[in-house]
N, CA, C and O atoms as a GROMACS GRO file, in nm:
protein
  312
    1MET      N    1   0.087  -0.119  -0.001
    1MET     CA    2  -0.003  -0.002   0.002
    1MET      C    3   0.087   0.121   0.000
    1MET      O    4   0.187   0.127   0.071
    2ALA      N    5   0.049   0.221  -0.082
    2ALA     CA    6   0.127   0.346  -0.092
    2ALA      C    7   0.106   0.432   0.032
    2ALA      O    8  -0.002   0.438   0.090
    3VAL      N    9   0.216   0.497   0.070
    3VAL     CA   10   0.208   0.596   0.181
    3VAL      C   11   0.156   0.724   0.133
    3VAL      O   12   0.207   0.775   0.034
    4ILE      N   13   0.054   0.782   0.199
    4ILE     CA   14  -0.003   0.911   0.156
    4ILE      C   15   0.062   1.014   0.245
    4ILE      O   16   0.051   1.011   0.368
    5ARG      N   17   0.133   1.108   0.177
    5ARG     CA   18   0.202   1.220   0.242
    5ARG      C   19   0.108   1.344   0.246
    5ARG      O   20   0.032   1.369   0.152
    6THR      N   21   0.114   1.414   0.351
    6THR     CA   22   0.029   1.533   0.366
    6THR      C   23   0.103   1.665   0.367
    6THR      O   24   0.043   1.772   0.381
    7SER      N   25   0.238   1.658   0.351
    7SER     CA   26   0.316   1.788   0.354
    7SER      C   27   0.445   1.757   0.281
    7SER      O   28   0.477   1.642   0.249
    8LEU      N   29   0.518   1.866   0.256
    8LEU     CA   30   0.651   1.857   0.199
    8LEU      C   31   0.745   1.801   0.299
    8LEU      O   32   0.736   1.835   0.417
    9GLY      N   33   0.838   1.714   0.259
    9GLY     CA   34   0.939   1.659   0.346
    9GLY      C   35   1.075   1.695   0.296
    9GLY      O   36   1.090   1.766   0.196
   10PRO      N   37   1.179   1.645   0.369
   10PRO     CA   38   1.316   1.675   0.331
   10PRO      C   39   1.351   1.620   0.186
   10PRO      O   40   1.437   1.677   0.119
   11ASP      N   41   1.288   1.518   0.142
   11ASP     CA   42   1.315   1.464   0.011
   11ASP      C   43   1.254   1.551  -0.103
   11ASP      O   44   1.282   1.527  -0.220
   12ASP      N   45   1.175   1.647  -0.068
   12ASP     CA   46   1.112   1.733  -0.166
   12ASP      C   47   1.185   1.864  -0.200
   12ASP      O   48   1.130   1.956  -0.261
   13ALA      N   49   1.312   1.868  -0.157
   13ALA     CA   50   1.390   1.986  -0.175
   13ALA      C   51   1.420   2.019  -0.319
   13ALA      O   52   1.438   2.135  -0.356
   14GLY      N   53   1.424   1.916  -0.399
   14GLY     CA   54   1.457   1.935  -0.543
   14GLY      C   55   1.345   2.002  -0.624
   14GLY      O   56   1.229   2.005  -0.585
   15SER      N   57   1.385   2.056  -0.737
   15SER     CA   58   1.285   2.131  -0.817
   15SER      C   59   1.188   2.034  -0.887
   15SER      O   60   1.087   2.077  -0.942
   16GLY      N   61   1.221   1.901  -0.887
   16GLY     CA   62   1.134   1.805  -0.952
   16GLY      C   63   1.019   1.761  -0.869
   16GLY      O   64   0.941   1.678  -0.917
   17SER      N   65   1.001   1.807  -0.752
   17SER     CA   66   0.892   1.768  -0.662
   17SER      C   67   0.761   1.816  -0.715
   17SER      O   68   0.748   1.935  -0.742
   18PRO      N   69   0.661   1.729  -0.731
   18PRO     CA   70   0.530   1.773  -0.777
   18PRO      C   71   0.462   1.872  -0.685
   18PRO      O   72   0.389   1.959  -0.731
   19LEU      N   73   0.485   1.859  -0.553
   19LEU     CA   74   0.428   1.955  -0.462
   19LEU      C   75   0.489   2.095  -0.468
   19LEU      O   76   0.421   2.197  -0.453
   20ARG      N   77   0.623   2.096  -0.491
   20ARG     CA   78   0.691   2.223  -0.511
   20ARG      C   79   0.639   2.288  -0.640
   20ARG      O   80   0.616   2.409  -0.643
   21ALA      N   81   0.621   2.210  -0.747
   21ALA     CA   82   0.575   2.261  -0.870
   21ALA      C   83   0.429   2.320  -0.853
   21ALA      O   84   0.398   2.427  -0.905
   22LEU      N   85   0.345   2.246  -0.780
   22LEU     CA   86   0.210   2.298  -0.758
   22LEU      C   87   0.207   2.426  -0.670
   22LEU      O   88   0.121   2.512  -0.688
   23ALA      N   89   0.303   2.436  -0.577
   23ALA     CA   90   0.310   2.557  -0.492
   23ALA      C   91   0.352   2.671  -0.583
   23ALA      O   92   0.300   2.781  -0.570
   24GLU      N   93   0.445   2.649  -0.676
   24GLU     CA   94   0.491   2.759  -0.764
   24GLU      C   95   0.376   2.800  -0.858
   24GLU      O   96   0.358   2.919  -0.885
   25ILE      N   97   0.299   2.704  -0.909
   25ILE     CA   98   0.187   2.737  -0.996
   25ILE      C   99   0.088   2.819  -0.920
   25ILE      O  100   0.031   2.914  -0.975
   26SER      N  101   0.065   2.786  -0.792
   26SER     CA  102  -0.032   2.865  -0.709
   26SER      C  103   0.018   3.008  -0.693
   26SER      O  104  -0.060   3.102  -0.703
   27ARG      N  105   0.149   3.026  -0.668
   27ARG     CA  106   0.202   3.163  -0.652
   27ARG      C  107   0.186   3.238  -0.788
   27ARG      O  108   0.148   3.355  -0.790
   28GLU      N  109   0.214   3.173  -0.897
   28GLU     CA  110   0.201   3.237  -1.029
   28GLU      C  111   0.054   3.278  -1.057
   28GLU      O  112   0.027   3.387  -1.106
   29GLN      N  113  -0.037   3.189  -1.025
   29GLN     CA  114  -0.179   3.220  -1.046
   29GLN      C  115  -0.220   3.338  -0.962
   29GLN      O  116  -0.296   3.422  -1.010
   30ALA      N  117  -0.174   3.349  -0.840
   30ALA     CA  118  -0.207   3.466  -0.756
   30ALA      C  119  -0.154   3.593  -0.814
   30ALA      O  120  -0.222   3.697  -0.812
   31ALA      N  121  -0.031   3.587  -0.868
   31ALA     CA  122   0.033   3.704  -0.930
   31ALA      C  123  -0.044   3.744  -1.052
   31ALA      O  124  -0.061   3.864  -1.075
   32LEU      N  125  -0.091   3.649  -1.134
   32LEU     CA  126  -0.165   3.678  -1.255
   32LEU      C  127  -0.300   3.736  -1.224
   32LEU      O  128  -0.346   3.822  -1.299
   33ARG      N  129  -0.367   3.694  -1.116
   33ARG     CA  130  -0.488   3.750  -1.067
   33ARG      C  131  -0.473   3.897  -1.037
   33ARG      O  132  -0.554   3.981  -1.076
   34GLU      N  133  -0.365   3.924  -0.966
   34GLU     CA  134  -0.338   4.066  -0.929
   34GLU      C  135  -0.315   4.150  -1.050
   34GLU      O  136  -0.363   4.263  -1.059
   35LYS      N  137  -0.239   4.095  -1.144
   35LYS     CA  138  -0.211   4.171  -1.266
   35LYS      C  139  -0.340   4.194  -1.348
   35LYS      O  140  -0.362   4.304  -1.400
   36GLU      N  141  -0.423   4.091  -1.359
   36GLU     CA  142  -0.546   4.108  -1.428
   36GLU      C  143  -0.634   4.215  -1.364
   36GLU      O  144  -0.693   4.298  -1.433
   37HIS      N  145  -0.643   4.213  -1.228
   37HIS     CA  146  -0.721   4.313  -1.156
   37HIS      C  147  -0.673   4.454  -1.190
   37HIS      O  148  -0.754   4.543  -1.218
   38PHE      N  149  -0.538   4.472  -1.187
   38PHE     CA  150  -0.481   4.601  -1.215
   38PHE      C  151  -0.520   4.651  -1.352
   38PHE      O  152  -0.557   4.767  -1.367
   39TYR      N  153  -0.513   4.563  -1.453
   39TYR     CA  154  -0.543   4.608  -1.597
   39TYR      C  155  -0.694   4.616  -1.618
   39TYR      O  156  -0.737   4.698  -1.698
   40VAL      N  157  -0.776   4.537  -1.550
   40VAL     CA  158  -0.922   4.554  -1.565
   40VAL      C  159  -0.959   4.688  -1.511
   40VAL      O  160  -1.036   4.760  -1.575
   41LEU      N  161  -0.907   4.728  -1.394
   41LEU     CA  162  -0.946   4.856  -1.336
   41LEU      C  163  -0.889   4.973  -1.423
   41LEU      O  164  -0.950   5.079  -1.430
   42ASN      N  165  -0.777   4.954  -1.485
   42ASN     CA  166  -0.722   5.058  -1.576
   42ASN      C  167  -0.805   5.068  -1.703
   42ASN      O  168  -0.827   5.177  -1.756
   43ALA      N  169  -0.850   4.957  -1.749
   43ALA     CA  170  -0.939   4.954  -1.868
   43ALA      C  171  -1.072   5.024  -1.841
   43ALA      O  172  -1.122   5.096  -1.926
   44ARG      N  173  -1.128   5.001  -1.725
   44ARG     CA  174  -1.253   5.070  -1.686
   44ARG      C  175  -1.229   5.218  -1.671
   44ARG      O  176  -1.309   5.300  -1.714
   45ALA      N  177  -1.112   5.255  -1.605
   45ALA     CA  178  -1.082   5.398  -1.594
   45ALA      C  179  -1.065   5.464  -1.728
   45ALA      O  180  -1.091   5.584  -1.742
   46ALA      N  181  -1.021   5.387  -1.832
   46ALA     CA  182  -1.003   5.442  -1.963
   46ALA      C  183  -1.130   5.442  -2.045
   46ALA      O  184  -1.129   5.486  -2.160
   47GLY      N  185  -1.236   5.393  -1.988
   47GLY     CA  186  -1.372   5.399  -2.050
   47GLY      C  187  -1.416   5.279  -2.126
   47GLY      O  188  -1.520   5.283  -2.191
   48TYR      N  189  -1.338   5.165  -2.119
   48TYR     CA  190  -1.376   5.046  -2.177
   48TYR      C  191  -1.497   4.982  -2.108
   48TYR      O  192  -1.508   4.989  -1.986
   49SER      N  193  -1.587   4.920  -2.185
   49SER     CA  194  -1.708   4.855  -2.126
   49SER      C  195  -1.667   4.719  -2.065
   49SER      O  196  -1.563   4.660  -2.096
   50TRP      N  197  -1.759   4.673  -1.974
   50TRP     CA  198  -1.736   4.537  -1.915
   50TRP      C  199  -1.745   4.436  -2.028
   50TRP      O  200  -1.675   4.335  -2.022
   51GLN      N  201  -1.823   4.456  -2.126
   51GLN     CA  202  -1.831   4.362  -2.238
   51GLN      C  203  -1.703   4.349  -2.317
   51GLN      O  204  -1.661   4.240  -2.356
   52ALA      N  205  -1.640   4.467  -2.338
   52ALA     CA  206  -1.517   4.467  -2.419
   52ALA      C  207  -1.408   4.397  -2.343
   52ALA      O  208  -1.333   4.317  -2.399
   53ILE      N  209  -1.400   4.428  -2.206
   53ILE     CA  210  -1.300   4.370  -2.122
   53ILE      C  211  -1.320   4.219  -2.114
   53ILE      O  212  -1.223   4.144  -2.122
   54ALA      N  213  -1.442   4.172  -2.099
   54ALA     CA  214  -1.475   4.036  -2.084
   54ALA      C  215  -1.435   3.957  -2.215
   54ALA      O  216  -1.387   3.844  -2.209
   55ALA      N  217  -1.457   4.022  -2.330
   55ALA     CA  218  -1.424   3.958  -2.457
   55ALA      C  219  -1.272   3.927  -2.460
   55ALA      O  220  -1.229   3.817  -2.496
   56VAL      N  221  -1.196   4.024  -2.421
   56VAL     CA  222  -1.049   4.009  -2.422
   56VAL      C  223  -1.000   3.909  -2.324
   56VAL      O  224  -0.906   3.835  -2.350
   57VAL      N  225  -1.067   3.907  -2.207
   57VAL     CA  226  -1.028   3.806  -2.104
   57VAL      C  227  -1.072   3.666  -2.137
   57VAL      O  228  -1.013   3.567  -2.092
   58GLY      N  229  -1.177   3.660  -2.218
   58GLY     CA  230  -1.226   3.532  -2.259
   58GLY      C  231  -1.336   3.473  -2.173
   58GLY      O  232  -1.353   3.352  -2.167
   59VAL      N  233  -1.412   3.560  -2.108
   59VAL     CA  234  -1.520   3.518  -2.030
   59VAL      C  235  -1.646   3.603  -2.063
   59VAL      O  236  -1.636   3.699  -2.139
   60SER      N  237  -1.760   3.568  -2.010
   60SER     CA  238  -1.883   3.644  -2.038
   60SER      C  239  -1.878   3.774  -1.958
   60SER      O  240  -1.802   3.792  -1.863
   61LYS      N  241  -1.967   3.865  -2.005
   61LYS     CA  242  -1.979   3.990  -1.929
   61LYS      C  243  -2.029   3.965  -1.789
   61LYS      O  244  -1.992   4.034  -1.694
   62GLN      N  245  -2.116   3.864  -1.776
   62GLN     CA  246  -2.174   3.828  -1.643
   62GLN      C  247  -2.062   3.776  -1.552
   62GLN      O  248  -2.063   3.806  -1.432
   63ALA      N  249  -1.966   3.699  -1.605
   63ALA     CA  250  -1.860   3.649  -1.528
   63ALA      C  251  -1.770   3.763  -1.476
   63ALA      O  252  -1.723   3.760  -1.363
   64MET      N  253  -1.750   3.862  -1.564
   64MET     CA  254  -1.674   3.978  -1.522
   64MET      C  255  -1.748   4.053  -1.413
   64MET      O  256  -1.684   4.098  -1.317
   65HIS      N  257  -1.878   4.069  -1.422
   65HIS     CA  258  -1.952   4.132  -1.321
   65HIS      C  259  -1.940   4.064  -1.185
   65HIS      O  260  -1.928   4.128  -1.081
   66ARG      N  261  -1.943   3.935  -1.192
   66ARG     CA  262  -1.922   3.854  -1.063
   66ARG      C  263  -1.788   3.872  -1.005
   66ARG      O  264  -1.774   3.884  -0.883
   67ARG      N  265  -1.686   3.874  -1.091
   67ARG     CA  266  -1.549   3.884  -1.042
   67ARG      C  267  -1.528   4.021  -0.978
   67ARG      O  268  -1.461   4.032  -0.876
   68TYR      N  269  -1.585   4.126  -1.039
   68TYR     CA  270  -1.555   4.258  -1.004
   68TYR      C  271  -1.679   4.324  -0.934
   68TYR      O  272  -1.695   4.446  -0.937
   69ARG      N  273  -1.764   4.243  -0.873
   69ARG     CA  274  -1.885   4.293  -0.805
   69ARG      C  275  -1.859   4.413  -0.713
   69ARG      O  276  -1.927   4.515  -0.720
   70ASP      N  277  -1.759   4.396  -0.627
   70ASP     CA  278  -1.729   4.502  -0.532
   70ASP      C  279  -1.693   4.630  -0.600
   70ASP      O  280  -1.743   4.736  -0.565
   71TYR      N  281  -1.603   4.619  -0.703
   71TYR     CA  282  -1.560   4.736  -0.775
   71TYR      C  283  -1.677   4.803  -0.844
   71TYR      O  284  -1.689   4.926  -0.843
   72ARG      N  285  -1.765   4.722  -0.904
   72ARG     CA  286  -1.880   4.776  -0.980
   72ARG      C  287  -1.970   4.855  -0.887
   72ARG      O  288  -2.021   4.962  -0.921
   73ALA      N  289  -1.990   4.797  -0.762
   73ALA     CA  290  -2.070   4.866  -0.663
   73ALA      C  291  -2.014   5.005  -0.628
   73ALA      O  292  -2.088   5.103  -0.618
   74GLN      N  293  -1.878   5.011  -0.610
   74GLN     CA  294  -1.814   5.134  -0.581
   74GLN      C  295  -1.820   5.229  -0.699
   74GLN      O  296  -1.838   5.350  -0.682
   75GLU      N  297  -1.805   5.174  -0.823
   75GLU     CA  298  -1.808   5.257  -0.944
   75GLU      C  299  -1.948   5.321  -0.958
   75GLU      O  300  -1.959   5.437  -1.000
   76GLN      N  301  -2.053   5.248  -0.922
   76GLN     CA  302  -2.187   5.302  -0.940
   76GLN      C  303  -2.223   5.407  -0.841
   76GLN      O  304  -2.312   5.488  -0.866
   77HIS      N  305  -2.153   5.410  -0.724
   77HIS     CA  306  -2.175   5.516  -0.623
   77HIS      C  307  -2.096   5.640  -0.647
   77HIS      O  308  -2.123   5.742  -0.584
   78ASN      N  309  -1.999   5.636  -0.736
   78ASN     CA  310  -1.921   5.752  -0.760
   78ASN      C  311  -1.973   5.838  -0.874
   78ASN      O  312  -1.914   5.942  -0.905
   0.00000   0.00000   0.00000
């Protein structure tokens, strides 16, 4: 029976560890989310519609509305 590991161990120090690779992917995804947020807000400030931004991002306008719900609420109050 295979041993199920629940955390990184000393044998996982190498760059070939699948858990290390997954951790790196997670960090990269977080950085990309921040970058997307920055550019979405800049696009809105430049006057682009949610539909135009959604088309470039590759999601529906409704998906963009859900992602940026808090920003949209603030935008509507200004």
